[in-house]
MDAnalysis code that builds the backbone (N, CA, C; Angstrom):
import MDAnalysis as mda
import numpy as np

u = mda.Universe.empty(285, n_residues=95, atom_resindex=np.repeat(np.arange(95), 3), trajectory=True)
u.add_TopologyAttr("name", ["N", "CA", "C"] * 95)
u.add_TopologyAttr("resid", np.arange(1, 96))
u.add_TopologyAttr("resname", ["MET", "THR", "LYS", "ILE", "ARG", "VAL", "PHE", "ALA", "CYS", "CYS", "ALA", "LEU", "VAL", "MET", "ALA", "ALA", "ILE", "PRO", "ALA", "PHE", "ALA", "ARG", "SER", "PRO", "ALA", "ALA", "ASP", "ALA", "VAL", "GLY", "ALA", "VAL", "LEU", "SER", "ARG", "PRO", "THR", "PRO", "VAL", "ALA", "ARG", "LYS", "ALA", "GLU", "ILE", "GLY", "ARG", "GLN", "VAL", "ALA", "ARG", "MET", "CYS", "ASN", "MET", "SER", "LEU", "SER", "ALA", "ASP", "GLN", "LEU", "ASN", "LYS", "ALA", "SER", "ALA", "PHE", "ILE", "GLU", "ALA", "ASN", "ARG", "GLY", "LYS", "GLY", "ALA", "ALA", "TRP", "VAL", "THR", "ASP", "GLN", "ILE", "SER", "ARG", "SER", "GLU", "LEU", "SER", "TYR", "VAL", "CYS", "ASN", "ILE"])
u.atoms.positions = np.array([
    [-17.770, -19.711, 30.804],
    [-16.312, -19.173, 30.791],
    [-15.296, -19.742, 29.476],
    [-15.368, -20.747, 29.460],
    [-14.708, -21.636, 28.198],
    [-15.273, -21.168, 27.129],
    [-16.403, -21.005, 26.614],
    [-16.681, -20.870, 25.660],
    [-16.537, -19.248, 25.034],
    [-16.624, -18.352, 26.074],
    [-16.160, -16.815, 25.899],
    [-14.542, -17.169, 25.486],
    [-13.985, -17.843, 26.379],
    [-12.299, -17.546, 25.565],
    [-12.075, -17.964, 24.335],
    [-12.880, -19.277, 24.122],
    [-12.524, -19.784, 22.617],
    [-13.172, -19.003, 21.985],
    [-14.231, -17.939, 22.063],
    [-14.774, -17.165, 21.040],
    [-13.910, -15.848, 20.900],
    [-13.364, -15.854, 21.966],
    [-12.380, -14.086, 21.989],
    [-11.189, -14.596, 21.442],
    [-10.706, -15.683, 21.479],
    [-9.434, -16.328, 20.768],
    [-9.822, -16.189, 18.993],
    [-10.736, -17.051, 18.803],
    [-11.271, -17.156, 17.510],
    [-11.548, -15.687, 16.798],
    [-11.864, -14.898, 17.437],
    [-11.972, -13.666, 17.050],
    [-10.966, -12.777, 16.884],
    [-10.150, -12.681, 17.719],
    [-8.726, -12.459, 17.649],
    [-7.872, -12.862, 16.352],
    [-8.071, -14.344, 16.307],
    [-7.210, -14.826, 14.948],
    [-7.885, -14.429, 13.641],
    [-9.316, -14.479, 13.742],
    [-9.761, -13.832, 12.625],
    [-9.778, -12.492, 12.205],
    [-9.242, -11.618, 13.138],
    [-8.990, -10.298, 13.034],
    [-7.759, -10.109, 12.503],
    [-6.641, -11.311, 12.855],
    [-5.248, -10.859, 12.543],
    [-5.158, -11.427, 11.416],
    [-5.969, -12.142, 10.683],
    [-5.751, -12.808, 9.069],
    [-5.427, -11.670, 8.328],
    [-6.347, -10.697, 8.201],
    [-6.210, -10.027, 6.718],
    [-5.063, -9.016, 6.974],
    [-4.291, -9.012, 8.386],
    [-3.140, -8.511, 8.278],
    [-1.938, -9.418, 7.968],
    [-1.986, -10.447, 8.049],
    [-0.902, -11.430, 7.725],
    [-0.948, -11.490, 6.301],
    [-2.220, -11.177, 5.463],
    [-2.690, -11.472, 4.211],
    [-1.949, -10.533, 3.477],
    [-1.745, -9.202, 4.067],
    [-1.314, -8.065, 3.274],
    [-0.203, -8.128, 2.583],
    [0.403, -7.727, 1.469],
    [1.495, -7.962, 0.325],
    [2.626, -6.553, 0.654],
    [3.740, -6.844, 0.669],
    [4.497, -5.157, 0.624],
    [4.008, -4.324, 0.209],
    [3.255, -4.357, -0.881],
    [2.777, -3.520, -2.131],
    [1.481, -2.919, -1.432],
    [0.899, -3.428, -1.059],
    [-0.610, -2.915, -0.236],
    [-0.036, -2.212, 1.130],
    [1.177, -2.790, 1.763],
    [1.801, -1.679, 2.834],
    [2.257, -0.438, 2.505],
    [3.009, -0.464, 1.353],
    [3.715, 0.128, 0.840],
    [2.360, 1.744, 0.443],
    [1.513, 1.340, -0.495],
    [0.107, 1.981, -0.530],
    [-0.338, 2.862, 0.313],
    [-0.450, 1.934, 1.501],
    [-0.909, 2.199, 2.855],
    [0.092, 3.215, 3.375],
    [1.209, 3.415, 3.218],
    [2.070, 4.069, 3.651],
    [1.909, 5.566, 3.206],
    [1.734, 5.355, 1.783],
    [1.473, 6.495, 0.973],
    [0.756, 7.307, 1.445],
    [-0.608, 6.245, 1.253],
    [-1.732, 7.381, 1.626],
    [-2.218, 7.610, 2.956],
    [-1.529, 7.323, 3.873],
    [-1.748, 7.813, 5.433],
    [-0.942, 9.161, 5.523],
    [-0.137, 9.571, 4.733],
    [0.425, 10.596, 4.549],
    [-0.587, 12.104, 4.489],
    [-0.449, 13.430, 5.191],
    [-1.649, 13.670, 5.374],
    [-1.823, 14.914, 4.187],
    [-0.719, 15.132, 3.530],
    [-0.792, 16.282, 2.471],
    [-0.196, 15.688, 0.977],
    [-0.475, 16.573, 0.063],
    [0.064, 15.748, -1.022],
    [1.786, 15.788, -1.347],
    [2.280, 16.913, -0.962],
    [3.595, 16.693, -0.800],
    [3.984, 15.748, 0.134],
    [3.464, 15.363, 1.197],
    [4.009, 14.070, 2.224],
    [3.790, 13.018, 1.147],
    [2.558, 12.695, 0.385],
    [2.390, 11.826, -0.369],
    [3.310, 11.418, -1.273],
    [3.468, 12.487, -1.842],
    [4.660, 12.399, -3.084],
    [6.045, 11.963, -2.466],
    [6.531, 12.385, -1.259],
    [8.059, 12.039, -0.876],
    [7.594, 10.685, -0.549],
    [6.494, 10.402, 0.054],
    [6.600, 8.844, 0.249],
    [6.448, 7.787, -0.726],
    [6.027, 8.078, -1.723],
    [5.904, 7.172, -3.079],
    [7.128, 7.012, -3.620],
    [8.213, 8.377, -3.544],
    [9.464, 8.069, -3.878],
    [10.028, 7.106, -2.896],
    [10.251, 7.223, -1.411],
    [10.539, 6.242, -0.848],
    [10.293, 5.116, -0.789],
    [9.195, 4.608, -0.973],
    [8.553, 3.600, -1.138],
    [9.043, 2.738, -2.015],
    [9.186, 3.414, -3.431],
    [9.563, 2.773, -4.649],
    [11.254, 2.840, -4.349],
    [12.114, 3.507, -3.671],
    [13.584, 3.219, -3.772],
    [13.442, 1.825, -2.609],
    [12.690, 1.608, -1.748],
    [12.746, 0.623, -0.856],
    [12.390, -0.581, -1.568],
    [11.212, -0.669, -2.208],
    [11.005, -2.048, -2.633],
    [11.468, -2.311, -4.047],
    [11.834, -1.257, -5.111],
    [11.957, -1.617, -6.142],
    [13.762, -1.428, -6.212],
    [14.487, -0.934, -5.441],
    [15.670, -0.665, -5.382],
    [16.091, 0.451, -6.984],
    [15.355, 1.419, -6.693],
    [15.615, 2.327, -8.136],
    [14.715, 3.495, -7.719],
    [14.997, 4.520, -8.466],
    [14.215, 5.979, -8.163],
    [13.521, 6.273, -9.390],
    [12.282, 7.260, -9.248],
    [11.872, 7.795, -10.164],
    [12.332, 8.982, -10.500],
    [12.222, 9.089, -12.121],
    [12.219, 10.456, -12.317],
    [11.614, 11.193, -11.879],
    [11.693, 12.656, -12.338],
    [10.863, 13.694, -11.660],
    [9.675, 13.564, -12.494],
    [9.715, 13.385, -13.409],
    [8.287, 12.952, -14.555],
    [7.243, 12.089, -13.979],
    [8.294, 10.654, -13.431],
    [7.812, 9.662, -13.255],
    [6.945, 9.900, -12.118],
    [7.938, 10.814, -10.928],
    [7.045, 10.584, -9.873],
    [5.968, 11.993, -9.656],
    [5.943, 12.852, -10.464],
    [4.965, 13.518, -10.879],
    [3.514, 12.772, -11.272],
    [4.060, 11.711, -12.228],
    [2.788, 10.976, -12.519],
    [2.132, 10.179, -11.812],
    [2.897, 9.537, -10.715],
    [2.783, 8.622, -9.655],
    [1.950, 9.356, -8.340],
    [2.253, 10.504, -8.401],
    [1.648, 11.664, -7.250],
    [0.375, 11.974, -7.874],
    [0.372, 12.181, -9.193],
    [-1.066, 12.638, -9.617],
    [-1.922, 11.575, -9.795],
    [-1.552, 10.445, -10.085],
    [-2.588, 9.260, -9.783],
    [-2.939, 8.971, -8.361],
    [-2.109, 9.199, -7.501],
    [-2.838, 8.834, -6.222],
    [-3.406, 9.802, -5.863],
    [-2.939, 10.955, -6.075],
    [-4.071, 12.231, -5.622],
    [-5.414, 11.969, -6.444],
    [-5.447, 11.458, -7.561],
    [-6.864, 11.434, -8.469],
    [-7.641, 10.270, -7.608],
    [-6.994, 9.295, -7.241],
    [-7.588, 8.100, -6.809],
    [-7.573, 7.476, -5.319],
    [-6.769, 8.368, -4.303],
    [-6.611, 8.135, -3.207],
    [-8.057, 7.887, -2.303],
    [-9.142, 8.176, -2.539],
    [-10.425, 7.795, -2.437],
    [-10.714, 6.774, -2.240],
    [-10.323, 5.853, -3.524],
    [-10.678, 4.650, -3.955],
    [-9.870, 3.386, -2.894],
    [-9.296, 3.700, -2.308],
    [-8.576, 3.071, -0.837],
    [-7.202, 2.345, -1.711],
    [-6.549, 1.994, -0.484],
    [-5.395, 0.967, -0.615],
    [-5.284, -0.176, -1.723],
    [-6.553, -0.785, -1.278],
    [-6.559, -2.005, -2.064],
    [-6.696, -1.827, -3.699],
    [-7.388, -0.952, -4.036],
    [-7.857, -0.499, -5.154],
    [-6.349, 0.271, -6.003],
    [-5.809, 0.916, -5.269],
    [-4.537, 1.506, -5.716],
    [-3.560, 0.194, -6.024],
    [-3.318, -0.718, -4.933],
    [-2.436, -1.426, -5.071],
    [-2.886, -2.438, -6.422],
    [-3.812, -2.688, -6.643],
    [-4.309, -3.832, -7.756],
    [-4.010, -2.972, -9.111],
    [-4.293, -1.754, -9.101],
    [-4.298, -0.859, -10.307],
    [-2.286, -1.291, -10.456],
    [-1.590, -0.844, -9.530],
    [-0.161, -0.969, -9.594],
    [0.352, -2.228, -10.061],
    [-0.548, -3.277, -9.539],
    [-0.081, -4.851, -10.087],
    [-0.153, -4.914, -11.141],
    [-1.114, -4.225, -11.843],
    [-1.400, -4.271, -13.238],
    [-0.790, -3.684, -14.225],
    [0.440, -2.717, -13.713],
    [1.122, -1.710, -14.348],
    [2.255, -2.275, -14.718],
    [3.440, -1.602, -15.535],
    [4.756, -2.009, -15.819],
    [5.511, -1.912, -14.341],
    [5.115, -1.053, -13.619],
    [5.917, -0.947, -12.270],
    [5.613, -2.495, -11.340],
    [5.200, -3.200, -11.575],
    [4.900, -4.249, -10.971],
    [5.984, -5.370, -11.592],
    [6.053, -5.114, -13.121],
    [7.427, -6.108, -13.550],
    [8.846, -5.357, -13.118],
    [8.607, -4.165, -12.893],
    [9.966, -3.678, -12.690],
    [10.437, -4.215, -11.164],
    [9.343, -4.075, -10.593],
    [9.423, -4.334, -9.179],
    [9.362, -5.417, -8.468],
    [8.886, -6.568, -9.692],
    [8.418, -7.810, -8.919],
    [7.435, -7.752, -7.884],
    [6.312, -6.902, -8.093],
    [5.475, -6.850, -7.035],
    [4.356, -7.819, -7.110],
])
């Protein structure tokens, strides 16, 4: 019985580690990708940038960001987050 409890506890800790390792940028991208429609995802991009970067995107910047998300959302949050971290947005937002 004790071995089962120890195993269950270790499994729970191992499952929780990725949640602790997530960055604010990954959480923001996850929030965007979780929206069901392109319009909702575009609105969430604006909210997340305003929250994380303390700035708002111009209409043109928001359109470009939205087009990028729509073209690449199937690649997943980790890939999108990595691409953002390599862009100029990472320097502006300190991501």
